[in-house]
KOLMINU-47960 format. One record per residue (C-alpha): x, y, z. Coordinates in pm, 1 decimal, decimal comma. Layout:
c1;c2;c3
X;Y;Z .
...
// end
This chain:
c1;c2;c3
-3597,6;7639,3;5078,9 .
-3282,9;7668,7;4871,1 .
-3404,8;7973,2;4680,9 .
-3428,9;7787,9;4350,2 .
-3794,5;7878,4;4298,3 .
-3765,0;8244,4;4387,5 .
-3873,7;8479,9;4116,4 .
-3613,4;8704,8;3955,1 .
-3526,9;8991,2;4188,7 .
-3632,0;8794,6;4495,7 .
-3431,7;8763,1;4813,7 .
-3091,7;8597,0;4800,4 .
-3022,4;8316,2;5046,3 .
-2800,4;8545,2;5248,0 .
-3062,5;8819,7;5264,6 .
-3331,2;8568,5;5366,8 .
-3106,3;8412,6;5633,1 .
-3014,3;8755,4;5772,6 .
-3382,5;8843,0;5801,5 .
-3466,5;8517,2;5977,6 .
-3171,9;8558,8;6216,2 .
-3277,7;8915,3;6291,8 .
-3634,2;8798,1;6366,8 .
-3513,5;8515,9;6591,6 .
-3270,6;8734,0;6785,4 .
-3538,1;8985,3;6886,6 .
-3584,3;9019,2;7266,7 .
-3929,0;8861,7;7227,7 .
-3928,9;8673,3;6893,9 .
-4254,9;8590,5;6725,2 .
-4385,6;8235,8;6756,0 .
-4386,4;8210,2;6376,8 .
-4120,3;8341,5;6141,5 .
-4257,1;8402,8;5794,5 .
-4010,8;8523,4;5535,5 .
-3941,5;8462,3;5172,5 .
-4122,8;8384,8;4853,2 .
-4487,2;8280,3;4913,4 .
-4456,3;8303,9;5292,3 .
-4797,0;8475,2;5302,1 .
-4946,5;8186,7;5104,9 .
-4831,1;7941,8;5370,1 .
-4980,1;8164,1;5639,9 .
-5318,5;8160,1;5469,0 .
-5290,3;7787,0;5403,5 .
-5211,6;7724,2;5768,9 .
-5535,5;7899,5;5861,2 .
-5745,2;7704,6;5614,1 .
-5588,5;7356,7;5602,8 .
-5547,1;7095,6;5872,0 .
-5196,7;7086,9;6020,2 .
-5136,6;6725,9;5909,5 .
-5197,1;6822,5;5546,4 .
-4951,6;7112,3;5564,0 .
-4691,2;6882,9;5725,9 .
-4745,2;6622,9;5454,3 .
-4703,3;6880,5;5176,0 .
-4396,8;7033,4;5341,6 .
-4219,3;6700,5;5391,4 .
-4280,7;6605,5;5026,3 .
-4178,1;6946,6;4887,6 .
-3855,8;6970,7;5088,6 .
-3766,7;6602,2;5047,9 .
-3772,9;6552,0;5426,9 .
-3971,2;6231,6;5369,2 .
-3674,2;6084,9;5177,9 .
-3435,7;6194,5;5457,1 .
-3663,4;6028,6;5715,1 .
-3658,0;5700,0;5521,8 .
-3278,9;5713,0;5496,7 .
-3230,4;5781,2;5866,4 .
-3481,1;5512,0;5966,4 .
-3315,6;5253,9;5741,0 .
-2975,9;5336,3;5898,3 .
-3124,6;5300,1;6248,6 .
-3257,6;4954,6;6159,4 .
-2916,1;4850,4;6026,9 .
-2748,0;4967,6;6350,5 .
-2989,8;4766,6;6564,5 .
-2914,4;4443,9;6373,5 .
// end
């Protein structure tokens, strides 16, 4: 997501973001926006794997699982 794993010569963050913004600002944007390194791999994986497995892999890869734990622990502290 941060462009750290992009191969040499791949899209820069700015170029990727501009492409995504352009796709989203279309009069009738696509339901799915696929851009960047290995986007086609995720498309194929989404056709072959159950959605829960893709979500699990994505949350682990992007560290969203850690963010979820932090936010939930803060919510518990606020309720006390």
